GUMI-40206 format. One record per residue: x, y, z of N, C-alpha, C, CB in turn. Coordinates in steps of 0.2 Angstrom, whole numbers, plus 5000, padded with zeros to 4 digits. Each point is the difference from the previous one (the first is absolute). Glycine has a CB too. Layout:
BEGIN
XYZXYZXYZXYZ ...
//
This chain:
BEGIN
508551024980500250024993499349974996501449995000 498450064996499449984996500149944995499650125002 500049854996500149944995500250034993499249935006 500650144993500250034993500650014999499150065000 501449945006500750024999500449935000499850125005 499949834995500349935000500149984993499649975011 500849984988500249974994499349964998501449985003 498450034991499449974997499749935004500350074989 500249895010499949935002499850005008500949944991 499550105013499950015007499350035002501350025001 498550034994499450045001499449954999500550114995 499649845000499549954998499949965007500350004987 500349985016500049965006499650035006501149954995 499150125005499650035006499350014999501050065002 498849944992499350014998499749935001500250094991 500049865007499849935002499949995007500649964990 499950065014499949995007499550045003501149985000 498850084998499550045002499349984999500850105000 499249874994499349984997499949945004500150034987 500449925014499849945005499850025007500949934994 499550125009499850025007499350035000501250035002 498550004992499450025000499549945000500450114995 499849835001499649954999499949965007500450004987 500249995017500049985006499650035005500949964998 499050115001499550045004499349984999500850094999 499049904995499449984997499949935003500050074988 500449895011499949935003499950015008500649944990 499850095013499950015007499450035002501150025001 498650034994499450035002499449955000500450094996 499749864999499549954999500049955007500250004985 500449995017500049965006499850045006501049934995 499050135005499850045006499249984999501050105000 498749914995499249984999499949945002499850084991 500549875006499849935002500149985007500349974989 500350065014500049995007499550035004501150014998 498750045001499350045003499549964999500450104999 499449874995499549965000500049945003499950054990 500649915011500149945003500050025008500649954990 499750105012500050005007499350035003501350024999 498450014996499350035002499549944999500350134996 499849815002499649945000499650014994500049995012 500250054983499550004993500349954995499750135002 500849834999500149954995500049945004500850074993 498849885004499949945003500249944995499150055006 501349904997500349954996499549945000501250045003 499049914993499649945000500249955006499850014987 500450015018500249965005500849974999498749985002 501449965000500749985000500650045003499549944991 500950075004500650045003499950075000500749914995 498750125003499950085000499950025006499650004989 500850055014499950045006500150084998500449895007 499050144993500050074998500550045004499049984997 501050015010500550045004500749994998499249995010 501049944989500749994998500150034993500149905006 499550094989500150044994500150085000499249904995 500350125009500150085001500650025004498850015000 501549955004500650025003500649994995499649975011 500449984986500549994995500050054994499949885003 499550144995499950054995500350085002499049924997 500850085009500350065003500750005001499050025006 501349934996500849995000500350014993499949935009 499850034986500350014994499950074997499849884998 499650155003499950064998500550065003498949964998 501350035008500450045003500850004998499249995009 500949954989500749984997500150044994500149885006 499350114989500050034994500050085000499349894997 500350135008500150085001500750025002498850015004 501549955000500750025002500449994995499849975011 500249984984500450004995499950044995500149905003 499350124995499950064995500250075003499149944995 500950075011500250075002500850005000499050015008 501349934994500750005000500350004992499949945012 499750034984500249994994500050084997499649874998 499950165004499950074997500650055003498749984998 501550015008500450055004500749984999499050025008 501249914992500649984999500249964994499950015012 500250034983500149974993500549944999499750124995 500949905009500549965001499849925002500750115002 498949895002499849945003499349984997500750025012 499050014983499350004999499949924996500050144998 500449844999500049944996500049945005500650054991 499949955014500049945005499450005004501350025000 498550055003499550005005499349984996500750095007 499349934986499449984997499849934998500150104996 500549875003500149934999499849965006501050024991 499350005015499849965006499350025002501250015004 498550044995499350025002499649954995500250135004 499949874990499649964995500149935001500150084992 500449895010500249935002499649995006501150004995 498850045010499749985006499250014999501050055008 498849994988499250004998499949954995500050135002 500549844994499849944996499949945003500650054992 499949945014499949955004499450005004501150005001 498750065002499450015003499449984996500550105007 499549934987499449984995499949934998500350114995 500349865005500049924999499749975006500950004992 499450025014499649965005499350025001501050005007 498850064991499350025001499649964994500250125005 500149884989499749964995499849925002500750074992 499849905011500049935003499350005005501449984998 498550065006499550005004499350024997500850035008 499250024987499550024997499849944995500350135001 500149834996499849954995499649955005501150014991 499049975015499749955003499350035004501349955000 498850125001499450025004499750074998500549945009 499750084986499850074998499549994994501150055003 498750014995499550004994500450034994498950025008 500749974986500350024994500450075000499149934994 500550125008500350075000500650005004499050064999 501149915006500649995005500649974996499349995011 500549964985500549974997500350034994499549915003 500050134994500150054994500550065003498949964994 501050075011500450055003500749975001499050065006 501049894997500749975002500449994993499549945012 500150034983500549984994500150074996499449885000 500250185001500250064997500450035003499150014996 500949995011500550035004500749974999499150045007 500949904992500649965000500350024993499549905007 500150104987500350024994500350065000499349924995 500450145008500250065001500750015004498750034999 501349925006500750015004500549974996499549995012 500449944984500549974996500250054995499649895002 500050144995500250054994500450055003498949984993 500950055013500450055003500749985002498950055004 501249894998500649985003500449984993499549955011 500350034984500349994994500250074997499349904998 500450165002500150064998500650025004498950034996 501149975011500550015004500749964999499150035007 500849924992500649954998500350024994499449915005 500250114990500450034994500150074999499549914995 500350125010500250085001500850005002498850045003 501550014994500750015002500150075003500449924991 
//
């Protein structure tokens, strides 16, 4: 059923869910790029706890989870909110772990990436939480 035939409040919730699904895809795309850069050895930390291979693998996994969540949200509207919240929560935890390692062994652009991504994911989770 298209969202134009739904109750206005439900249509608004469906639109929010689809927008958040697109946001999760954008974040996933950024993770695919970051993962590729790490695994190709093009990103170097400052030593300590930084491991480019571990970061690349983690980013690939988080990206895959977000892609799966976004596709499910788009195709199964009845479960979209739950799936989106679960995917966003997984990614938030992943970004927090990544930020912890980046703070001790990364560069300023890496720290900024984690903070921006974390902010976007938290905003997406809040939007989903409030969607009905």
